[in-house]
N, C-alpha and C positions, 0 to 999 in steps of 0.2 A: 486596392480591396483585396487582391490575391494573396499579398502576403499577409494580412490579419489571418485570414482563414488558415493558411497554411499553419502559421504559428498555434493558432487556437487549436488544430489538430494535432501538432506536437504537444502542446501541452496537455491533452485530453490524454492523449497515448501516454504521456511519462505517468500521470494519474494514474492510468490504469495498470499500468505495472508494478507502480507501488502499491496499487489496490491487491493484485495478486499477490504479491509479497506478504500484504498484512491477513492476506486470508490465510496463512499459514501460520499466524500468532494470534496473539489473544484479543488484540485490538479490532481483527476482522476486516473485510473487503470494503464495506462499506464506508467505513470511519476512516482507513486508511485512504481511501479513494477523493472523500469529500475533504479530508485535511489537504491531501496533495492538489487538490484542486484550486485552494486558495493559494498555497504555495509550497511547490515542489521539496524543497530543501526541508522545509520544517516537516512535511509528511515522509520525507526520507528518516529524518531524525525521530521522529515519534515511532514509525514501525521499529526501526533499528533498536529503540529503547524498551519495546513490549516484548513481553515474555512469551517465547514458544510455545505453541501447543503441543501438550503431552499425548500420547497414544496409551490408552488402557492397556494395551496390549503387551506395551515395553514397560510399563510399570509391574505387572504382574510377574514380570520376569525376573524382577531386581529381588 
């Protein structure tokens, strides 16, 4: 039983990290986190394909 809890903790931690990465992209934290809970590899691919958020300040300088 301890192994299952440890593996669950690792899976949720990885999903959280992918969610943090997704918060800097258009997909957002919650979608990235949810998809990563289902399958971490698919979550990473979806976040990597999502466009980055743009800062209005950076756009006004161009």
